[in-house]
N, C-alpha and C positions, 0 to 999 in steps of 0.2 A: 407478631407476627408468627412466632413459633406455636403458640397456641392454636392458630388457622391453620397451618401446617399439619400439625399433629392431630386437629378434629377432622379435617380434609381425609386425612388417611386413615382415620378410625373409621369413619363411615362409608370410605371406600372399601376398606378390608370387608367389613361387616356386607355391603352388597356383594362383593365379590366371592364372599362364601355362600350366598344366596344363589349363586346362578344356576347351579345345578336343580335345585329345589324349584326355579322361575321354570326352566327348562321344561322340567316333569309336569308342574301343576298350568302351564299355560302354551299348548301345544298349537293353539289355533291362531296365535300372533305371530306375525312375520318375524317379529325380534325374539319371539319365545319370552317375551318379559324382561329382557336385557334392561330396558329403559327405566325398569320399575324395580329393581334389584335392591337398589339401597333403600329404598321404603319400606319394601317387604322386609328387608332383612332387619331392618330398624325397630319394625312393627313386631315381627317374631320376637327377635331378641328382647325388646321391652316386655312383651306379655309373658314371656318364660320366667323373666327376672321376676317380674313384678307379682305374678302367680306364685311362685314358689318361696319368693320373701312373704307374700302374705300368709302364705299357708306353714310358716314358722321353719321352712325347711332350709333357707339361705340365711345370711346376715345382709343388710344393707351395703355392703363395702367391697373391694375390689376381688376379692377372692370369691364371693356369691355373682360377682358378674361373669367373672371369668367361666365359672361352671357354667351360667347360662349359654356364653357363647359356645363350649364345648357341646351341650345340647343340641344348640342350633347348627353345629359343624357335623353333628349325629343325623340330624334328620336332613342335610343334604346330603350325606353319606348315604343314608337309607334310599334317597330320591336318586343318587347314581348307580344304584345296585339295578334298576329297572331301565337302564340304559347303556348301552356299551360305550367304554371309554374311545373308541374309534369313533363312533357316532359323534359324540361331543366334541371331540377334537376335529373333527372332518367339519360339524356345523362352525365351531368358532373358527375356525380358517377360512370358510367362505363368508362368513359375517364380518371381515375385519374391518372393512369400511364403515359398516353399520357401529361395530363398537367403538372406533375412533372417534366417530362422530357423537354420540352418546357420553363417551368421556369428556370431548372438549367442550360439548355444552352445558355439563355439570361443573368442569373447572373455571370455565369462563365465568359463569353466574355465580358460582361460590366466590372467585377473587373478585368478581364486583361487588358484589354486597359485603363483603367482608371490608374493601376499601371504603365501601359507603358507610358503615358501621364503625368503621376505626375514625371516622373523620366527624362523627357526631354520636359518639357512645353513649350521652346522657339516657339512664333510664326515669325518664319524666314523663308524668302525663296519663292519664286513661288508667288501665289495670296494671301498667308497667311494674310500678312499685310492688303491687299485689304477686304478680310473675315472680318477680325478684326474690319476694319473700318465701314463696312455694319452693323455689329450685334451691335456696340455702336450707330450708328447713329438710327438704328430701336429702341434701348433700349429707347433713348432719343427724339424721336418724338414722339410727343401728338397724332398726327392725322397720318392716311395714305393720299397718297405714304408717304413714310419717307423721310428726308430731305438728301439732298446729302452730303457727309462728307467733298466732295472736294470743291464744287461749291455753296456757300451761296444763300438761296431763291429760289434754284432749288430742285426737288424731284430726286432720286436715277432713274437714266435712264439706267437701267441695270436690268435682271431677278435677284429678292433677295427673292423668295418665301422661299427657303431654310433655309435662313438666319430668315425669320420671325418665321418659326416653332423652329430655337434654341433659338433667343430671346422671345418666348413664355414661354418657359420652365425656362430660365434666370428670367423672372418677376415670375413664380411660385415659383422659389425655392429662389429667390433673391441672384442669383449668380452675380458676376460682367461680364462683356465683355469677358475678358481675361480667366476666369475660363469658361464661357459658351463655348468659343472658342474650348477648349479642351475637354470639355463634350461632345458638340457635335461631335467630331470626335470619341468618346468613343461611344457615341448613334448609330452613324453610323455603325461601325463595328458590334456593338452587334445586331441592328437589321438588319443586314447582314448575320450575322452568324444563328439568329433564322430562317430567312425566308428562307435561304438556308436548315437549317434543315426542315421545313415544306413541301418544295417543294420535298425534296427527300422521305419524309415520306409519302406523299399522292401519289408519283409517284408508290413506292410500294406497298401501299394499292391498288390502281388503279389496278396493274398489277395481283394481287392476288384476286381481288373481283368476285365472282361467275357471271356468266352471267347473273343470274337475276337481274333487276333494284332494287337493295336493297342495304342500308349502310353497307359497309364489317365491319365484326369483327376488333378488333385490336391484331394483332400477336404482342407479345412484343418484337419479334426479330427486327423487323422493327424500334423499338425505338433506337436501338444500330446501326444497319447499317446506319439511316438516319443520323448519326454524319460525315459519309463522305460527306455529303454537306459543312458543314462549313469548315471541315478539307482540301478538294481540294480546295475550292475557296479563302479561306482567308488565309491559313497558306504553304501548298503545291504549292500554285500557284505564290505564290511571296518570294523565297526565299534568295532576295538580301541583307534582314537584317544579316540572318544567317551568309551569305559569307563575310559580314563587318565584322562581330564578328570574324570570322576565319582569316580575313586579319589582323585586329589589333591585334591578338596573334601570327601572325606567322604562324600558320596552314594550310599545305596543300598549301603553296605559296612560289614560287621560285621567288625570287629577279631577276630583268635581270642584 
């Protein structure tokens, strides 16, 4: 539970630090990209860290990761220079309902999937053992490219950037490789949920925006309608687990 809480706080901190950057880069969106700040921040932090470490400018350790975080903060600070603090603070104040909705969607989806993974934490089947091996290899490699977990003396000959982003947060939170794997799955689910929510919310806002090219207002009814995004994509779109539960209980199932 402690690892899950720390992971949630770490990815949220990265997202909050990226708010000024998203505000500046995504002005046409009704939420100014707020729903995507965690994903954007994680992607930028991961790329900065991976690039500098691959060039030999950083070590693959906590110090190198904190330096990459400072670079991300500098980028956000640079973005703020083009926007007055009064404007940004005023926008945040007017968008309190939207911000609260986004935070609740992410928190609820993260907590739910963390509970699901805690009940079934086994890393078995398909490519899961390989993925865990890559995460552990990245956690234990002092430099980039990370060591190949199967071929000593060689680097990973496979795309591994996604595992770098998981290993990054593992370093920040002190999580082990196996815990990081499950929290990485949890994170992917939560980012998908809040991303789908943001897409639907912005589409609804764009549809209702007046013809004049100005920022639309924020009808609160869209905050609830946008829940259709994560519901249809992540829950209704895959009922296999629910059907397995029914089958296990012998409900609506006729044996042959």
